[in-house]
N, C-alpha and C positions, 0 to 999 in steps of 0.2 A: 488837601492844596492841589491836587492834579485837577479835580473838578472844579476850582476856582475860578478860572478862565471861561471857558462856556459857562458859567452860572451868572457871572459879573455879564458875559455878552452877551445872553438873551438865549442861548444855546441848547441850556441844559435837560429840557426836557424831550429833545428829537431821539426817536430811538436807536435811529442810525446813530449818533454819535454817543451814545450811553453805552451801546453794545461793542463801541470801537475803545470805550475807556477800559473795557474790563479786563483784558490782560496786563495794560499799563497797573491796573491796579494792584493786581496781582505780585506783578513783577514789583513793584515797589513797595509792597508789606512782606515780601518774602525778604528783601532786600534790607528793610529798615531791622526786620527780627534777627536777620543774624546780626549787624552789628550793633544791636544791643543785648546781643548772646555775647558778644568777643569783651562790649564795655564790660558786662559783668564778670567775665572771665578776667579783666584786667584790673576791676575795682575790686576783686572779694578782699581783698585785706583792711582797703579803706574804709569796704562797706559795713564791716564786722564792727568797727568804732558809730555807726550810724543805728540810735533807736530804731527806727524802723526796717532800713535796709539789711539788717544784720540778719531779718527774716526770712530774706529772699534764695530760692533754690541754690543758687552758688553759694552765695556769702556763708549762708548757715551750714553746708556740706550733704545736702538731701541730694545732690546733683553732683555726682564725681566729674572735675575738672575734664578729664579724658571723652564723658557722654556728653559735656558740651560742647567741648570742641566737633565732634564730629555733628552735634545740631547745627551748630556756626555755618559747617561747609553743607549738610542737606539743604541747607535755606538759602546759601550762597548760590552753588552752583543751577539751578532751577530758575533764579531770579535773573541770572547773566543767559542763559538759553533761551528767556521768555522776550526779553532786552534788545540782544541783538536779531529774536524773530521781529520785531515791532519794526524796528528805522536803527541805522547806525548812529542819526543823532540822537535818538532817547538813549541808545546804549551806553552812549558818551555820556549823555547825563546820568545815569544810572551809577556807571562807573567812578565817575567824579565824586558823587554821592559816597559810595563807598570806599572810595581813596579816602574822601579827608574825614569820613565817621572812623576808619580805620586808625589813622593818622593821631583823630583826636584820642581816643582809648588809648593809644600808646604811648603817647608825649604831649599833643598840644593840650590837653586838657588841665596841662599843670603851668602854663601860660598866661600871667595874666592878660586880657582882652584880648588876645587871641581865639583864649577857650570860647568866649563870646561870641566871635565870627566864626568861628569855624558850627555851633549851632546855627545861625541866622545863615550861613550858605544852604545847612539842609531845606529851609523853606526855600531859596531863592530856586535850588535845583526842581525842587519841586514841582514848583510854578512856571517854570520854564520846559518842564518836560509834560504839564498838563498844555502848556501853548502849543508844542509839537504835537503831542497827540490827537489834541481837538482845532490844529489848524486857526490857533485864535493869535492874536499879536497882541504880547503885552505890553501895557502901555509904560510910559517911564515913569510915569506918576504911583501907576499900581505895583511896579519892582523896587518902587524906592521905600513905599508903603509898607509892604510886607518884609521888607528888609530890616527896617526901621520898628516896627510891630515885634519882630523876631528878637532884636536885639532889646527891645523893651521887657519882652516877658522874660528873656533868659538870664537878663540883671536879677529882673523881681524874683525868679529861684535862688539864684544867687545868695540875694539880699535875708532871701525867708531862710536859707540852710546855714547862713551865717548867725541868724538871730538865732532861731534854734537850736543850734547846737555851742553857741558860744566859746568858752575857749577850748574843746573842742572841734570846733570847727577845719581847724590844719590838720588836724588827723584826719579827718576824712578826706578834705580837697584841700592838698598844697596850695593850690592858685588863693586859696579864700585868705591864707594869711599873709599873700603877698601883695595883696590891692591895700592902697594906703586908707585910713580912715575916710569915711564920707565919700569915696572917691567912686563908689557902687552908687551911693543917694544922689550924686551928681550924674550918672550915667543914666541913670533911671528915670529924672526930671526932664533931661536933656533930651533922651529916645522916647520920650513921651508928646513933649510939647512940638517936636518932629514929625511924629507922626499924625498926630491933628493939622500940621500944617499940609502935609502932604497929600493926606486925604482928602483934607479938602479942595485941593489940587485938582484932584482926579473926579471928584465927583463936580464940581464947580461949573462944571461944561455939562453935565448929563441933567440939567434940570433938574427935579424933585427929589433926586438921590441928595442934594447938597442940606435936605432938612437930616440925612440919618447922620449927618455931625453931631448934631446935639446928644445921638445915645454914643456914639465913637467917643467923645468927649467924658461923657459920666461914664462909660466904663471905664476909658482910662486913669480918671479921678478914685475909680472906686476898688482899684488894683491896687495902686498906690496904698489907699487907705488900709487897705488890708496888708499888703507887707509894710509898711511904716507903722502898723498897731500889734505885730509880732503875730499874726493872724495865717502864717503862712504866704508862701510866694509861688508854690506850684502852679502853674496855667492851668491844669486840669482838674488837679483838688480844687482849686478856690473855681473855679467854672462851675463844677457840680454840688460843691457844700455853701456856698454863698448864692440866697436867693438873687438878690440884687442883680449881682453878677448872671446870673442864668437870666435874667425874665431881661434885662437889657438886649443881651448877644440873641436872644428868639427873636424880641421885637423887632432888632435889627436885620434879621434873617426874613420875617415877612414882611418889612418895610418896604424891602431892597424887591424880593420877590413881588409886590404887588404894584411893583413900579417899573422895574424890565420887564414882567411879564402880561402886565395888565393890558 
């Protein structure tokens, strides 16, 4: 996501820009890893009720809580050190990301709707950080597209969890038992439709990029199909295991690259 602004702006393969992105990339990798360790620490009891997550190192007890806490701090400190060495605004964005991630792990993930917005904010902060590092202005339509796409994907993941866990969903994630029946389905369709509109508005003034809307539409519909068919809503798993989604994603990246860099 950090490299998304220069990729779409046509500057990604500038050697100087790529070199400039190394330190920010490392900083966010460390920060995100620290946030995930904290989340697994806070979720270790709930993860024990999940058929797959119960095998994670902390939830299964293979990694002691103290060791995990030390690891969390050992990732956090260098992330902050690198961030403040880049620029004050970049550091503010990274600290905001860490703060929201921490609050999400501790409490906000249990509050319906708020949990989805917390996840989306992480993508937006990465996007803005990329714009800051590479000196690329983030357009309003791109900002909205990323926000709505992340909301769409996080909703799909929640629906997938609810479907796969059934009556045990509330034991694993408290917010799942607080969502009214059909509410997440509505958000999935609403956000998917909104993504298509905002992305179309983003590319419509960029000539041939408008043809990528067809690929975008197919990808959104395919993801909804997977979620509603009970095949899972995890975005990473869907991308890697679903040949159609993988193919359309690669086709989108190649098409955008050809149009922007030809």
